[in-house]
mmJSON file of the N, C-alpha and C atoms, coordinates in Angstrom:
{"data_MODEL":{"atom_site":{
"group_PDB":["ATOM","ATOM","ATOM","ATOM","ATOM","ATOM","ATOM","ATOM","ATOM","ATOM","ATOM","ATOM","ATOM","ATOM","ATOM","ATOM","ATOM","ATOM","ATOM","ATOM","ATOM","ATOM","ATOM","ATOM","ATOM","ATOM","ATOM","ATOM","ATOM","ATOM","ATOM","ATOM","ATOM","ATOM","ATOM","ATOM","ATOM","ATOM","ATOM","ATOM","ATOM","ATOM","ATOM","ATOM","ATOM","ATOM","ATOM","ATOM","ATOM","ATOM","ATOM","ATOM","ATOM","ATOM","ATOM","ATOM","ATOM","ATOM","ATOM","ATOM","ATOM","ATOM","ATOM","ATOM","ATOM","ATOM","ATOM","ATOM","ATOM","ATOM","ATOM","ATOM","ATOM","ATOM","ATOM","ATOM","ATOM","ATOM","ATOM","ATOM","ATOM","ATOM","ATOM","ATOM","ATOM","ATOM","ATOM","ATOM","ATOM","ATOM","ATOM","ATOM","ATOM","ATOM","ATOM","ATOM","ATOM","ATOM","ATOM","ATOM","ATOM","ATOM","ATOM","ATOM","ATOM","ATOM","ATOM","ATOM","ATOM","ATOM","ATOM","ATOM","ATOM","ATOM","ATOM","ATOM","ATOM","ATOM","ATOM","ATOM","ATOM","ATOM","ATOM","ATOM","ATOM","ATOM","ATOM","ATOM","ATOM","ATOM","ATOM","ATOM","ATOM","ATOM","ATOM","ATOM","ATOM","ATOM","ATOM","ATOM","ATOM","ATOM","ATOM","ATOM","ATOM","ATOM","ATOM","ATOM","ATOM","ATOM","ATOM","ATOM","ATOM","ATOM","ATOM","ATOM","ATOM","ATOM","ATOM","ATOM","ATOM","ATOM","ATOM","ATOM","ATOM","ATOM","ATOM","ATOM","ATOM","ATOM","ATOM","ATOM","ATOM","ATOM","ATOM","ATOM","ATOM","ATOM","ATOM","ATOM","ATOM","ATOM","ATOM","ATOM","ATOM","ATOM","ATOM","ATOM","ATOM","ATOM","ATOM","ATOM","ATOM","ATOM","ATOM","ATOM","ATOM","ATOM","ATOM","ATOM","ATOM","ATOM","ATOM","ATOM","ATOM","ATOM","ATOM","ATOM","ATOM","ATOM","ATOM","ATOM","ATOM","ATOM","ATOM","ATOM","ATOM","ATOM","ATOM","ATOM","ATOM","ATOM","ATOM","ATOM","ATOM","ATOM","ATOM","ATOM","ATOM","ATOM","ATOM","ATOM","ATOM","ATOM","ATOM","ATOM","ATOM"],
"id":[1,2,3,4,5,6,7,8,9,10,11,12,13,14,15,16,17,18,19,20,21,22,23,24,25,26,27,28,29,30,31,32,33,34,35,36,37,38,39,40,41,42,43,44,45,46,47,48,49,50,51,52,53,54,55,56,57,58,59,60,61,62,63,64,65,66,67,68,69,70,71,72,73,74,75,76,77,78,79,80,81,82,83,84,85,86,87,88,89,90,91,92,93,94,95,96,97,98,99,100,101,102,103,104,105,106,107,108,109,110,111,112,113,114,115,116,117,118,119,120,121,122,123,124,125,126,127,128,129,130,131,132,133,134,135,136,137,138,139,140,141,142,143,144,145,146,147,148,149,150,151,152,153,154,155,156,157,158,159,160,161,162,163,164,165,166,167,168,169,170,171,172,173,174,175,176,177,178,179,180,181,182,183,184,185,186,187,188,189,190,191,192,193,194,195,196,197,198,199,200,201,202,203,204,205,206,207,208,209,210,211,212,213,214,215,216,217,218,219,220,221,222,223,224,225,226,227,228,229,230,231,232,233,234,235,236,237],
"type_symbol":["N","C","C","N","C","C","N","C","C","N","C","C","N","C","C","N","C","C","N","C","C","N","C","C","N","C","C","N","C","C","N","C","C","N","C","C","N","C","C","N","C","C","N","C","C","N","C","C","N","C","C","N","C","C","N","C","C","N","C","C","N","C","C","N","C","C","N","C","C","N","C","C","N","C","C","N","C","C","N","C","C","N","C","C","N","C","C","N","C","C","N","C","C","N","C","C","N","C","C","N","C","C","N","C","C","N","C","C","N","C","C","N","C","C","N","C","C","N","C","C","N","C","C","N","C","C","N","C","C","N","C","C","N","C","C","N","C","C","N","C","C","N","C","C","N","C","C","N","C","C","N","C","C","N","C","C","N","C","C","N","C","C","N","C","C","N","C","C","N","C","C","N","C","C","N","C","C","N","C","C","N","C","C","N","C","C","N","C","C","N","C","C","N","C","C","N","C","C","N","C","C","N","C","C","N","C","C","N","C","C","N","C","C","N","C","C","N","C","C","N","C","C","N","C","C","N","C","C","N","C","C","N","C","C","N","C","C"],
"label_atom_id":["N","CA","C","N","CA","C","N","CA","C","N","CA","C","N","CA","C","N","CA","C","N","CA","C","N","CA","C","N","CA","C","N","CA","C","N","CA","C","N","CA","C","N","CA","C","N","CA","C","N","CA","C","N","CA","C","N","CA","C","N","CA","C","N","CA","C","N","CA","C","N","CA","C","N","CA","C","N","CA","C","N","CA","C","N","CA","C","N","CA","C","N","CA","C","N","CA","C","N","CA","C","N","CA","C","N","CA","C","N","CA","C","N","CA","C","N","CA","C","N","CA","C","N","CA","C","N","CA","C","N","CA","C","N","CA","C","N","CA","C","N","CA","C","N","CA","C","N","CA","C","N","CA","C","N","CA","C","N","CA","C","N","CA","C","N","CA","C","N","CA","C","N","CA","C","N","CA","C","N","CA","C","N","CA","C","N","CA","C","N","CA","C","N","CA","C","N","CA","C","N","CA","C","N","CA","C","N","CA","C","N","CA","C","N","CA","C","N","CA","C","N","CA","C","N","CA","C","N","CA","C","N","CA","C","N","CA","C","N","CA","C","N","CA","C","N","CA","C","N","CA","C","N","CA","C","N","CA","C","N","CA","C","N","CA","C","N","CA","C","N","CA","C","N","CA","C"],
"label_alt_id":[null,null,null,null,null,null,null,null,null,null,null,null,null,null,null,null,null,null,null,null,null,null,null,null,null,null,null,null,null,null,null,null,null,null,null,null,null,null,null,null,null,null,null,null,null,null,null,null,null,null,null,null,null,null,null,null,null,null,null,null,null,null,null,null,null,null,null,null,null,null,null,null,null,null,null,null,null,null,null,null,null,null,null,null,null,null,null,null,null,null,null,null,null,null,null,null,null,null,null,null,null,null,null,null,null,null,null,null,null,null,null,null,null,null,null,null,null,null,null,null,null,null,null,null,null,null,null,null,null,null,null,null,null,null,null,null,null,null,null,null,null,null,null,null,null,null,null,null,null,null,null,null,null,null,null,null,null,null,null,null,null,null,null,null,null,null,null,null,null,null,null,null,null,null,null,null,null,null,null,null,null,null,null,null,null,null,null,null,null,null,null,null,null,null,null,null,null,null,null,null,null,null,null,null,null,null,null,null,null,null,null,null,null,null,null,null,null,null,null,null,null,null,null,null,null,null,null,null,null,null,null,null,null,null,null,null,null],
"label_comp_id":["GLU","GLU","GLU","ASP","ASP","ASP","GLU","GLU","GLU","GLU","GLU","GLU","GLN","GLN","GLN","ASP","ASP","ASP","GLU","GLU","GLU","ASP","ASP","ASP","ASP","ASP","ASP","ASP","ASP","ASP","GLU","GLU","GLU","GLU","GLU","GLU","GLU","GLU","GLU","GLY","GLY","GLY","GLU","GLU","GLU","GLU","GLU","GLU","HIS","HIS","HIS","PRO","PRO","PRO","ALA","ALA","ALA","SER","SER","SER","ALA","ALA","ALA","ASP","ASP","ASP","SER","SER","SER","ILE","ILE","ILE","PRO","PRO","PRO","PRO","PRO","PRO","PRO","PRO","PRO","PRO","PRO","PRO","ALA","ALA","ALA","LEU","LEU","LEU","HIS","HIS","HIS","VAL","VAL","VAL","THR","THR","THR","VAL","VAL","VAL","LYS","LYS","LYS","ILE","ILE","ILE","SER","SER","SER","PHE","PHE","PHE","ARG","ARG","ARG","PRO","PRO","PRO","GLN","GLN","GLN","PRO","PRO","PRO","SER","SER","SER","THR","THR","THR","LEU","LEU","LEU","SER","SER","SER","PHE","PHE","PHE","ILE","ILE","ILE","LYS","LYS","LYS","GLU","GLU","GLU","ASP","ASP","ASP","ALA","ALA","ALA","GLU","GLU","GLU","ARG","ARG","ARG","PHE","PHE","PHE","LEU","LEU","LEU","ALA","ALA","ALA","MET","MET","MET","PRO","PRO","PRO","ILE","ILE","ILE","PRO","PRO","PRO","LEU","LEU","LEU","PRO","PRO","PRO","LEU","LEU","LEU","PRO","PRO","PRO","LEU","LEU","LEU","THR","THR","THR","PRO","PRO","PRO","LEU","LEU","LEU","SER","SER","SER","SER","SER","SER","LEU","LEU","LEU","LEU","LEU","LEU","PRO","PRO","PRO","GLN","GLN","GLN","ILE","ILE","ILE","PRO","PRO","PRO","SER","SER","SER","PRO","PRO","PRO"],
"label_asym_id":["A","A","A","A","A","A","A","A","A","A","A","A","A","A","A","A","A","A","A","A","A","A","A","A","A","A","A","A","A","A","A","A","A","A","A","A","A","A","A","A","A","A","A","A","A","A","A","A","A","A","A","A","A","A","A","A","A","A","A","A","A","A","A","A","A","A","A","A","A","A","A","A","A","A","A","A","A","A","A","A","A","A","A","A","A","A","A","A","A","A","A","A","A","A","A","A","A","A","A","A","A","A","A","A","A","A","A","A","A","A","A","A","A","A","A","A","A","A","A","A","A","A","A","A","A","A","A","A","A","A","A","A","A","A","A","A","A","A","A","A","A","A","A","A","A","A","A","A","A","A","A","A","A","A","A","A","A","A","A","A","A","A","A","A","A","A","A","A","A","A","A","A","A","A","A","A","A","A","A","A","A","A","A","A","A","A","A","A","A","A","A","A","A","A","A","A","A","A","A","A","A","A","A","A","A","A","A","A","A","A","A","A","A","A","A","A","A","A","A","A","A","A","A","A","A","A","A","A","A","A","A","A","A","A","A","A","A"],
"label_entity_id":["1","1","1","1","1","1","1","1","1","1","1","1","1","1","1","1","1","1","1","1","1","1","1","1","1","1","1","1","1","1","1","1","1","1","1","1","1","1","1","1","1","1","1","1","1","1","1","1","1","1","1","1","1","1","1","1","1","1","1","1","1","1","1","1","1","1","1","1","1","1","1","1","1","1","1","1","1","1","1","1","1","1","1","1","1","1","1","1","1","1","1","1","1","1","1","1","1","1","1","1","1","1","1","1","1","1","1","1","1","1","1","1","1","1","1","1","1","1","1","1","1","1","1","1","1","1","1","1","1","1","1","1","1","1","1","1","1","1","1","1","1","1","1","1","1","1","1","1","1","1","1","1","1","1","1","1","1","1","1","1","1","1","1","1","1","1","1","1","1","1","1","1","1","1","1","1","1","1","1","1","1","1","1","1","1","1","1","1","1","1","1","1","1","1","1","1","1","1","1","1","1","1","1","1","1","1","1","1","1","1","1","1","1","1","1","1","1","1","1","1","1","1","1","1","1","1","1","1","1","1","1","1","1","1","1","1","1"],
"label_seq_id":[1,1,1,2,2,2,3,3,3,4,4,4,5,5,5,6,6,6,7,7,7,8,8,8,9,9,9,10,10,10,11,11,11,12,12,12,13,13,13,14,14,14,15,15,15,16,16,16,17,17,17,18,18,18,19,19,19,20,20,20,21,21,21,22,22,22,23,23,23,24,24,24,25,25,25,26,26,26,27,27,27,28,28,28,29,29,29,30,30,30,31,31,31,32,32,32,33,33,33,34,34,34,35,35,35,36,36,36,37,37,37,38,38,38,39,39,39,40,40,40,41,41,41,42,42,42,43,43,43,44,44,44,45,45,45,46,46,46,47,47,47,48,48,48,49,49,49,50,50,50,51,51,51,52,52,52,53,53,53,54,54,54,55,55,55,56,56,56,57,57,57,58,58,58,59,59,59,60,60,60,61,61,61,62,62,62,63,63,63,64,64,64,65,65,65,66,66,66,67,67,67,68,68,68,69,69,69,70,70,70,71,71,71,72,72,72,73,73,73,74,74,74,75,75,75,76,76,76,77,77,77,78,78,78,79,79,79],
"pdbx_PDB_ins_code":[null,null,null,null,null,null,null,null,null,null,null,null,null,null,null,null,null,null,null,null,null,null,null,null,null,null,null,null,null,null,null,null,null,null,null,null,null,null,null,null,null,null,null,null,null,null,null,null,null,null,null,null,null,null,null,null,null,null,null,null,null,null,null,null,null,null,null,null,null,null,null,null,null,null,null,null,null,null,null,null,null,null,null,null,null,null,null,null,null,null,null,null,null,null,null,null,null,null,null,null,null,null,null,null,null,null,null,null,null,null,null,null,null,null,null,null,null,null,null,null,null,null,null,null,null,null,null,null,null,null,null,null,null,null,null,null,null,null,null,null,null,null,null,null,null,null,null,null,null,null,null,null,null,null,null,null,null,null,null,null,null,null,null,null,null,null,null,null,null,null,null,null,null,null,null,null,null,null,null,null,null,null,null,null,null,null,null,null,null,null,null,null,null,null,null,null,null,null,null,null,null,null,null,null,null,null,null,null,null,null,null,null,null,null,null,null,null,null,null,null,null,null,null,null,null,null,null,null,null,null,null,null,null,null,null,null,null],
"Cartn_x":[-49.269,-48.426,-47.303,-47.681,-46.274,-45.337,-46.222,-45.745,-44.655,-44.562,-43.652,-42.427,-42.895,-42.015,-41.198,-41.894,-40.4,-40.12,-40.009,-39.671,-38.225,-38.461,-37.518,-36.755,-37.27,-35.734,-35.396,-35.83,-34.857,-34.003,-34.392,-33.526,-32.307,-32.644,-31.446,-30.663,-30.714,-29.825,-29.107,-29.978,-29.092,-28.003,-28.485,-27.202,-25.843,-26.355,-25.398,-24.422,-24.961,-23.981,-22.779,-23.051,-21.459,-20.748,-21.12,-19.677,-19.606,-19.963,-19.652,-19.36,-19.057,-18.531,-17.07,-16.903,-15.44,-14.892,-15.198,-14.474,-15.265,-14.72,-14.737,-15.676,-16.734,-17.666,-16.764,-16.447,-15.944,-16.656,-15.758,-16.976,-17.904,-18.257,-20.083,-19.099,-18.207,-17.59,-18.041,-18.872,-19.52,-20.649,-20.843,-22.142,-21.167,-20.012,-18.833,-17.643,-17.998,-17.338,-16.858,-15.402,-14.514,-14.057,-14.43,-14.222,-12.705,-11.682,-10.242,-10.153,-10.314,-10.024,-8.911,-8.217,-7.212,-7.274,-7.023,-7.27,-5.942,-5.241,-4.043,-4.285,-3.321,-3.383,-2.626,-3.314,-3.355,-1.516,-1.77,-0.106,1.244,0.457,1.725,2.191,1.384,1.955,2.239,1.855,2.556,3.751,3.876,5.15,5.775,5.335,7.085,7.399,5.898,6.398,7.743,6.897,8.197,9.618,9.492,10.964,11.581,10.96,11.61,12.402,11.097,11.722,12.488,12.744,13.875,15.208,15.094,16.533,16.618,15.535,16.277,16.707,16.3,16.973,18.247,18.55,19.724,21.078,22.31,23.378,24.079,24.892,25.63,26.548,27.692,28.457,29.721,30.538,32.095,32.482,32.698,33.497,34.908,35.126,36.7,37.277,36.189,36.512,37.063,36.597,36.801,38.347,38.596,40.292,41.415,41.172,42.115,42.167,40.398,40.069,40.555,40.832,41.119,42.276,43.867,44.724,45.448,44.547,44.632,44.903,43.126,42.843,44.491,45.312,47.028,47.562,47.583,48.254,47.797,46.245,45.546,46.523,47.0,47.937,46.721,46.582,45.728,46.091,45.415,45.09,46.05],
"Cartn_y":[26.428,25.742,25.841,25.891,25.667,27.021,27.788,29.583,28.9,28.884,28.572,27.528,26.277,25.123,26.36,27.342,28.256,28.5,29.828,30.608,29.744,28.25,27.808,27.142,26.331,26.333,27.959,29.208,30.043,30.445,29.934,30.359,29.412,28.014,26.63,27.225,27.81,28.894,29.39,30.384,31.46,31.423,30.047,29.497,28.941,28.22,27.655,28.057,29.76,30.388,30.486,31.344,32.025,30.916,29.715,28.674,28.526,27.81,27.725,28.669,30.16,31.654,31.659,30.63,31.132,29.95,28.653,27.116,26.762,25.936,25.013,23.882,23.555,21.937,20.412,19.98,18.491,17.977,17.109,16.492,14.944,14.889,14.18,12.344,12.199,11.193,9.818,10.374,9.744,8.472,8.901,7.958,6.739,7.022,5.932,5.698,3.979,3.203,2.21,2.407,0.965,0.209,-1.29,-2.513,-2.931,-3.0,-3.858,-5.132,-6.13,-7.122,-7.638,-8.075,-9.075,-10.141,-11.185,-12.652,-13.258,-14.04,-14.508,-15.932,-16.001,-17.755,-18.73,-19.843,-20.406,-21.495,-21.103,-22.192,-20.834,-19.673,-18.817,-18.896,-18.878,-19.027,-20.956,-21.602,-22.806,-23.014,-22.313,-22.285,-21.815,-20.534,-19.755,-20.463,-20.959,-22.262,-23.286,-24.037,-24.957,-24.603,-23.376,-22.452,-22.683,-21.877,-21.586,-22.848,-24.315,-25.66,-25.897,-25.924,-26.284,-25.15,-24.175,-23.403,-23.465,-24.331,-25.127,-26.195,-26.509,-27.96,-27.68,-27.286,-26.882,-26.901,-27.957,-27.933,-26.163,-25.727,-24.745,-25.195,-24.12,-24.271,-24.049,-24.957,-23.848,-23.092,-21.835,-20.996,-20.909,-22.255,-22.634,-21.918,-22.992,-22.312,-21.054,-20.147,-18.254,-18.082,-18.776,-18.485,-18.792,-19.564,-19.709,-18.326,-17.974,-16.506,-15.44,-15.582,-14.223,-13.883,-15.441,-15.333,-14.746,-14.891,-14.407,-13.085,-12.366,-10.973,-10.424,-10.473,-9.453,-9.198,-10.998,-11.33,-10.813,-10.194,-9.588,-8.17,-8.003,-6.453,-5.588,-4.625,-3.455,-2.619,-2.098,-1.798,-0.385],
"Cartn_z":[1.896,1.699,0.751,-0.617,-1.257,-1.241,-0.754,-0.59,0.4,1.632,2.43,2.348,1.537,0.614,-0.085,-0.39,-1.276,-0.529,0.64,1.023,1.881,2.113,2.685,1.412,0.5,-0.493,-0.686,-0.78,-0.843,0.05,1.12,2.501,2.451,2.274,1.808,0.534,-0.044,-1.847,-0.712,-0.485,0.285,1.374,2.243,2.974,1.456,0.663,0.097,-0.802,-1.257,-2.042,-1.691,-0.443,0.173,0.797,0.506,1.125,-0.437,-1.368,-3.16,-3.459,-3.148,-3.575,-2.898,-1.47,-1.05,-1.495,-1.975,-2.074,-2.999,-3.88,-4.652,-3.661,-4.005,-2.991,-3.744,-2.808,-3.212,-3.843,-4.935,-5.803,-4.718,-5.282,-4.895,-4.602,-3.758,-4.169,-2.924,-2.193,-0.942,-1.781,-3.121,-3.916,-4.556,-5.251,-5.63,-4.298,-4.65,-4.275,-4.595,-4.034,-4.722,-3.738,-4.618,-3.824,-4.225,-3.033,-3.352,-2.502,-3.35,-1.866,-2.184,-1.043,-1.034,-0.717,-1.558,-1.344,-1.327,-0.189,-0.492,-1.114,-2.319,-2.652,-1.814,-1.501,-0.629,-1.204,-2.725,-3.365,-3.225,-2.929,-2.306,-0.969,-0.243,1.015,1.298,0.798,0.943,0.6,-0.758,-1.511,-0.578,0.567,1.369,2.232,2.804,3.793,3.568,2.104,1.583,1.705,1.408,1.123,2.444,3.561,4.741,5.094,5.013,5.322,4.78,3.676,3.006,3.073,3.462,3.602,5.179,6.276,7.886,7.419,6.469,6.564,5.893,5.371,4.362,6.098,5.478,6.449,6.135,7.177,7.47,7.354,5.967,5.404,7.093,7.303,8.091,7.406,8.797,7.569,7.163,7.307,6.903,5.822,4.361,3.373,3.014,3.81,3.552,3.863,4.624,5.315,4.2,3.133,2.012,1.012,1.14,0.279,0.772,2.103,2.724,2.959,2.389,2.434,0.565,0.375,-1.304,-1.597,-0.327,-0.794,-0.727,-0.086,0.158,-1.838,-2.026,-3.449,-4.67,-4.388,-6.087,-5.788,-7.725,-7.964,-8.039,-7.202,-8.218,-8.844,-9.739,-10.854,-11.286],
"occupancy":[1.0,1.0,1.0,1.0,1.0,1.0,1.0,1.0,1.0,1.0,1.0,1.0,1.0,1.0,1.0,1.0,1.0,1.0,1.0,1.0,1.0,1.0,1.0,1.0,1.0,1.0,1.0,1.0,1.0,1.0,1.0,1.0,1.0,1.0,1.0,1.0,1.0,1.0,1.0,1.0,1.0,1.0,1.0,1.0,1.0,1.0,1.0,1.0,1.0,1.0,1.0,1.0,1.0,1.0,1.0,1.0,1.0,1.0,1.0,1.0,1.0,1.0,1.0,1.0,1.0,1.0,1.0,1.0,1.0,1.0,1.0,1.0,1.0,1.0,1.0,1.0,1.0,1.0,1.0,1.0,1.0,1.0,1.0,1.0,1.0,1.0,1.0,1.0,1.0,1.0,1.0,1.0,1.0,1.0,1.0,1.0,1.0,1.0,1.0,1.0,1.0,1.0,1.0,1.0,1.0,1.0,1.0,1.0,1.0,1.0,1.0,1.0,1.0,1.0,1.0,1.0,1.0,1.0,1.0,1.0,1.0,1.0,1.0,1.0,1.0,1.0,1.0,1.0,1.0,1.0,1.0,1.0,1.0,1.0,1.0,1.0,1.0,1.0,1.0,1.0,1.0,1.0,1.0,1.0,1.0,1.0,1.0,1.0,1.0,1.0,1.0,1.0,1.0,1.0,1.0,1.0,1.0,1.0,1.0,1.0,1.0,1.0,1.0,1.0,1.0,1.0,1.0,1.0,1.0,1.0,1.0,1.0,1.0,1.0,1.0,1.0,1.0,1.0,1.0,1.0,1.0,1.0,1.0,1.0,1.0,1.0,1.0,1.0,1.0,1.0,1.0,1.0,1.0,1.0,1.0,1.0,1.0,1.0,1.0,1.0,1.0,1.0,1.0,1.0,1.0,1.0,1.0,1.0,1.0,1.0,1.0,1.0,1.0,1.0,1.0,1.0,1.0,1.0,1.0,1.0,1.0,1.0,1.0,1.0,1.0,1.0,1.0,1.0,1.0,1.0,1.0,1.0,1.0,1.0,1.0,1.0,1.0],
"B_iso_or_equiv":[0.0,0.0,0.0,0.0,0.0,0.0,0.0,0.0,0.0,0.0,0.0,0.0,0.0,0.0,0.0,0.0,0.0,0.0,0.0,0.0,0.0,0.0,0.0,0.0,0.0,0.0,0.0,0.0,0.0,0.0,0.0,0.0,0.0,0.0,0.0,0.0,0.0,0.0,0.0,0.0,0.0,0.0,0.0,0.0,0.0,0.0,0.0,0.0,0.0,0.0,0.0,0.0,0.0,0.0,0.0,0.0,0.0,0.0,0.0,0.0,0.0,0.0,0.0,0.0,0.0,0.0,0.0,0.0,0.0,0.0,0.0,0.0,0.0,0.0,0.0,0.0,0.0,0.0,0.0,0.0,0.0,0.0,0.0,0.0,0.0,0.0,0.0,0.0,0.0,0.0,0.0,0.0,0.0,0.0,0.0,0.0,0.0,0.0,0.0,0.0,0.0,0.0,0.0,0.0,0.0,0.0,0.0,0.0,0.0,0.0,0.0,0.0,0.0,0.0,0.0,0.0,0.0,0.0,0.0,0.0,0.0,0.0,0.0,0.0,0.0,0.0,0.0,0.0,0.0,0.0,0.0,0.0,0.0,0.0,0.0,0.0,0.0,0.0,0.0,0.0,0.0,0.0,0.0,0.0,0.0,0.0,0.0,0.0,0.0,0.0,0.0,0.0,0.0,0.0,0.0,0.0,0.0,0.0,0.0,0.0,0.0,0.0,0.0,0.0,0.0,0.0,0.0,0.0,0.0,0.0,0.0,0.0,0.0,0.0,0.0,0.0,0.0,0.0,0.0,0.0,0.0,0.0,0.0,0.0,0.0,0.0,0.0,0.0,0.0,0.0,0.0,0.0,0.0,0.0,0.0,0.0,0.0,0.0,0.0,0.0,0.0,0.0,0.0,0.0,0.0,0.0,0.0,0.0,0.0,0.0,0.0,0.0,0.0,0.0,0.0,0.0,0.0,0.0,0.0,0.0,0.0,0.0,0.0,0.0,0.0,0.0,0.0,0.0,0.0,0.0,0.0,0.0,0.0,0.0,0.0,0.0,0.0],
"pdbx_formal_charge":[null,null,null,null,null,null,null,null,null,null,null,null,null,null,null,null,null,null,null,null,null,null,null,null,null,null,null,null,null,null,null,null,null,null,null,null,null,null,null,null,null,null,null,null,null,null,null,null,null,null,null,null,null,null,null,null,null,null,null,null,null,null,null,null,null,null,null,null,null,null,null,null,null,null,null,null,null,null,null,null,null,null,null,null,null,null,null,null,null,null,null,null,null,null,null,null,null,null,null,null,null,null,null,null,null,null,null,null,null,null,null,null,null,null,null,null,null,null,null,null,null,null,null,null,null,null,null,null,null,null,null,null,null,null,null,null,null,null,null,null,null,null,null,null,null,null,null,null,null,null,null,null,null,null,null,null,null,null,null,null,null,null,null,null,null,null,null,null,null,null,null,null,null,null,null,null,null,null,null,null,null,null,null,null,null,null,null,null,null,null,null,null,null,null,null,null,null,null,null,null,null,null,null,null,null,null,null,null,null,null,null,null,null,null,null,null,null,null,null,null,null,null,null,null,null,null,null,null,null,null,null,null,null,null,null,null,null],
"auth_seq_id":[1,1,1,2,2,2,3,3,3,4,4,4,5,5,5,6,6,6,7,7,7,8,8,8,9,9,9,10,10,10,11,11,11,12,12,12,13,13,13,14,14,14,15,15,15,16,16,16,17,17,17,18,18,18,19,19,19,20,20,20,21,21,21,22,22,22,23,23,23,24,24,24,25,25,25,26,26,26,27,27,27,28,28,28,29,29,29,30,30,30,31,31,31,32,32,32,33,33,33,34,34,34,35,35,35,36,36,36,37,37,37,38,38,38,39,39,39,40,40,40,41,41,41,42,42,42,43,43,43,44,44,44,45,45,45,46,46,46,47,47,47,48,48,48,49,49,49,50,50,50,51,51,51,52,52,52,53,53,53,54,54,54,55,55,55,56,56,56,57,57,57,58,58,58,59,59,59,60,60,60,61,61,61,62,62,62,63,63,63,64,64,64,65,65,65,66,66,66,67,67,67,68,68,68,69,69,69,70,70,70,71,71,71,72,72,72,73,73,73,74,74,74,75,75,75,76,76,76,77,77,77,78,78,78,79,79,79],
"auth_comp_id":["GLU","GLU","GLU","ASP","ASP","ASP","GLU","GLU","GLU","GLU","GLU","GLU","GLN","GLN","GLN","ASP","ASP","ASP","GLU","GLU","GLU","ASP","ASP","ASP","ASP","ASP","ASP","ASP","ASP","ASP","GLU","GLU","GLU","GLU","GLU","GLU","GLU","GLU","GLU","GLY","GLY","GLY","GLU","GLU","GLU","GLU","GLU","GLU","HIS","HIS","HIS","PRO","PRO","PRO","ALA","ALA","ALA","SER","SER","SER","ALA","ALA","ALA","ASP","ASP","ASP","SER","SER","SER","ILE","ILE","ILE","PRO","PRO","PRO","PRO","PRO","PRO","PRO","PRO","PRO","PRO","PRO","PRO","ALA","ALA","ALA","LEU","LEU","LEU","HIS","HIS","HIS","VAL","VAL","VAL","THR","THR","THR","VAL","VAL","VAL","LYS","LYS","LYS","ILE","ILE","ILE","SER","SER","SER","PHE","PHE","PHE","ARG","ARG","ARG","PRO","PRO","PRO","GLN","GLN","GLN","PRO","PRO","PRO","SER","SER","SER","THR","THR","THR","LEU","LEU","LEU","SER","SER","SER","PHE","PHE","PHE","ILE","ILE","ILE","LYS","LYS","LYS","GLU","GLU","GLU","ASP","ASP","ASP","ALA","ALA","ALA","GLU","GLU","GLU","ARG","ARG","ARG","PHE","PHE","PHE","LEU","LEU","LEU","ALA","ALA","ALA","MET","MET","MET","PRO","PRO","PRO","ILE","ILE","ILE","PRO","PRO","PRO","LEU","LEU","LEU","PRO","PRO","PRO","LEU","LEU","LEU","PRO","PRO","PRO","LEU","LEU","LEU","THR","THR","THR","PRO","PRO","PRO","LEU","LEU","LEU","SER","SER","SER","SER","SER","SER","LEU","LEU","LEU","LEU","LEU","LEU","PRO","PRO","PRO","GLN","GLN","GLN","ILE","ILE","ILE","PRO","PRO","PRO","SER","SER","SER","PRO","PRO","PRO"],
"auth_asym_id":["A","A","A","A","A","A","A","A","A","A","A","A","A","A","A","A","A","A","A","A","A","A","A","A","A","A","A","A","A","A","A","A","A","A","A","A","A","A","A","A","A","A","A","A","A","A","A","A","A","A","A","A","A","A","A","A","A","A","A","A","A","A","A","A","A","A","A","A","A","A","A","A","A","A","A","A","A","A","A","A","A","A","A","A","A","A","A","A","A","A","A","A","A","A","A","A","A","A","A","A","A","A","A","A","A","A","A","A","A","A","A","A","A","A","A","A","A","A","A","A","A","A","A","A","A","A","A","A","A","A","A","A","A","A","A","A","A","A","A","A","A","A","A","A","A","A","A","A","A","A","A","A","A","A","A","A","A","A","A","A","A","A","A","A","A","A","A","A","A","A","A","A","A","A","A","A","A","A","A","A","A","A","A","A","A","A","A","A","A","A","A","A","A","A","A","A","A","A","A","A","A","A","A","A","A","A","A","A","A","A","A","A","A","A","A","A","A","A","A","A","A","A","A","A","A","A","A","A","A","A","A","A","A","A","A","A","A"],
"auth_atom_id":["N","CA","C","N","CA","C","N","CA","C","N","CA","C","N","CA","C","N","CA","C","N","CA","C","N","CA","C","N","CA","C","N","CA","C","N","CA","C","N","CA","C","N","CA","C","N","CA","C","N","CA","C","N","CA","C","N","CA","C","N","CA","C","N","CA","C","N","CA","C","N","CA","C","N","CA","C","N","CA","C","N","CA","C","N","CA","C","N","CA","C","N","CA","C","N","CA","C","N","CA","C","N","CA","C","N","CA","C","N","CA","C","N","CA","C","N","CA","C","N","CA","C","N","CA","C","N","CA","C","N","CA","C","N","CA","C","N","CA","C","N","CA","C","N","CA","C","N","CA","C","N","CA","C","N","CA","C","N","CA","C","N","CA","C","N","CA","C","N","CA","C","N","CA","C","N","CA","C","N","CA","C","N","CA","C","N","CA","C","N","CA","C","N","CA","C","N","CA","C","N","CA","C","N","CA","C","N","CA","C","N","CA","C","N","CA","C","N","CA","C","N","CA","C","N","CA","C","N","CA","C","N","CA","C","N","CA","C","N","CA","C","N","CA","C","N","CA","C","N","CA","C","N","CA","C","N","CA","C","N","CA","C","N","CA","C","N","CA","C","N","CA","C","N","CA","C"],
"pdbx_PDB_model_num":[1,1,1,1,1,1,1,1,1,1,1,1,1,1,1,1,1,1,1,1,1,1,1,1,1,1,1,1,1,1,1,1,1,1,1,1,1,1,1,1,1,1,1,1,1,1,1,1,1,1,1,1,1,1,1,1,1,1,1,1,1,1,1,1,1,1,1,1,1,1,1,1,1,1,1,1,1,1,1,1,1,1,1,1,1,1,1,1,1,1,1,1,1,1,1,1,1,1,1,1,1,1,1,1,1,1,1,1,1,1,1,1,1,1,1,1,1,1,1,1,1,1,1,1,1,1,1,1,1,1,1,1,1,1,1,1,1,1,1,1,1,1,1,1,1,1,1,1,1,1,1,1,1,1,1,1,1,1,1,1,1,1,1,1,1,1,1,1,1,1,1,1,1,1,1,1,1,1,1,1,1,1,1,1,1,1,1,1,1,1,1,1,1,1,1,1,1,1,1,1,1,1,1,1,1,1,1,1,1,1,1,1,1,1,1,1,1,1,1,1,1,1,1,1,1,1,1,1,1,1,1,1,1,1,1,1,1]
}}}
């Protein structure tokens, strides 16, 4: 039985050598696991929600203050 196993081993090695001679085998990355976890922080989410509510509650200024500024633009001397 040992002789049969040796023959099987020789056949497997013979199959592996041409592949390794043609290309470099990839590193055994399947055994390495990297765990990356993303945990949303409730304080950040509530901060964003509070900001949104605060900005939505702000009064929208009318475009009237822009009119005097736009009339001054032609009076600015060019260098």
